[in-house]
N, C-alpha and C positions, 0 to 999 in steps of 0.2 A: 777931711778924712779920706774922701774918694781919691784925691790927688796923691795922698800918701800911699794908698794901695797900688795905684797905677805906677808910681815911681819905683816901688819895690819890684813890680813885674818886669821892668826894663833894666834892672841892674845885672851886670854880668855874673855877679855872685849868685843871684837868684836863678839865673838861667842854668848855670852849672849845677846848682843844687837840684833843680827840677829834672834835668837830664839824668843825673846820677840816681835820683829817687825813682825814676821810671825804670832804670836798669835793675835796681834793688827790688822793686816791686815785681818785676817780671821774673827775676831769678827766684824770688820767694814763691811765686805761683808755680813755677816748674818744680821746685823742691818740695814744698808742702803738699802740693796737689798730687804728688806721686808717692807719698808716704802711705803704706797700706792702712786702709780704714779711714784716713783723714778726710778724703773726699766724701765718703758716706756720712761722716760725722757733721761736716759742714752742710751737707745736703739736707739735714734735718731743719735747718734754719732758712735756707734759700735754695731755689732750684738752680740747676746748672746754667740755664739761660740768664738768670739774674746775676749769678756770680760772674759769668763771662762778660756780660754787658757792663757791669760796674767796673770790673778790673781793667778791661781793655779801653773803656771810656776814659778812665783816670789815666791810664798809660798814654793814650792819645793826647790828653790835655797836657800832661807833663812834658811829652816830647814836643808838642807845639810851642809851649812856652819856653822850653829849654833850648830851642834852636835859634839860630840867627837867620836873617833874611826877611823878605816881605811876607805878607800873609799867605800868598799863593805858594811860595817855596816851603813855608812851614807846614801847610796842609799836605802837600805832596810828600814831604819827608816823613811827617807823622803817619800818614796813611801807609806808605810803603813799609815803614818799620812795624806798624801794627799788623799788617798782612803777613810779614815775614815772622814776627814773633808768634802770632796765632798759629801759623802753619807749623812752626818748629815745636810749639807746645803740643799740638796734636800728634806730631811725628814722635816725640819722646814718649807720649802716652801709649803709642802702639807697641812699645817694647815691654810693657808691664802686663802680666796676665790678668790682673784685676782692674785694668783700665783699658780703654779702647779709643782709638782715634776716630773722630767724628767730623765729617765735613760740615754738618749743621753747626757744630760748636765754632768752627772756624768762620763760618758765615756770620754768626752772631758777633764774634770778635770784630770782624770787618765792619759790620753795621754799626756797632758801638763806636768804633773809631771814626766812621763817617759822621755820625750824629754829633759826637763831641767836637770833631774838627770843624764841621759846618757851623756849629754854634759859635765857636771861637772865631771863625772866619767872618761871621756876621757881626760880631761884637768888636772885633779887633780895631777897625777904623774908629769906632766911637771911643774906645779907650785912648787911642793916640790923640784924637781931636780934643779930648777933655783935659789934656795936660796943659 
């Protein structure tokens, strides 16, 4: 069963799906997060830090898996993308009177990307060796 999961991770079809899913998730965050009152409604269930951590950690995972290259290249690409995505998210929020851009939120995004990418970087050789 473990070999089956690993073989799925390395198929080009899964990589494309992962990359596209990361983009869809990001666009959903930008869209839904800026609907008036939506952020406050979601905030009843989880704090902003938790939401940012989960969202950008998952995006980093999807981008890492969805890219080609060795694990070092994947980490760099995923981190640069998460940094840019988080910064743009905060930039977009600055245009809405009921939202505000926050550097702390961007830092949380980057830390979530670092943690997610570091975990994948650590496990990636083990996944490859187990095939």
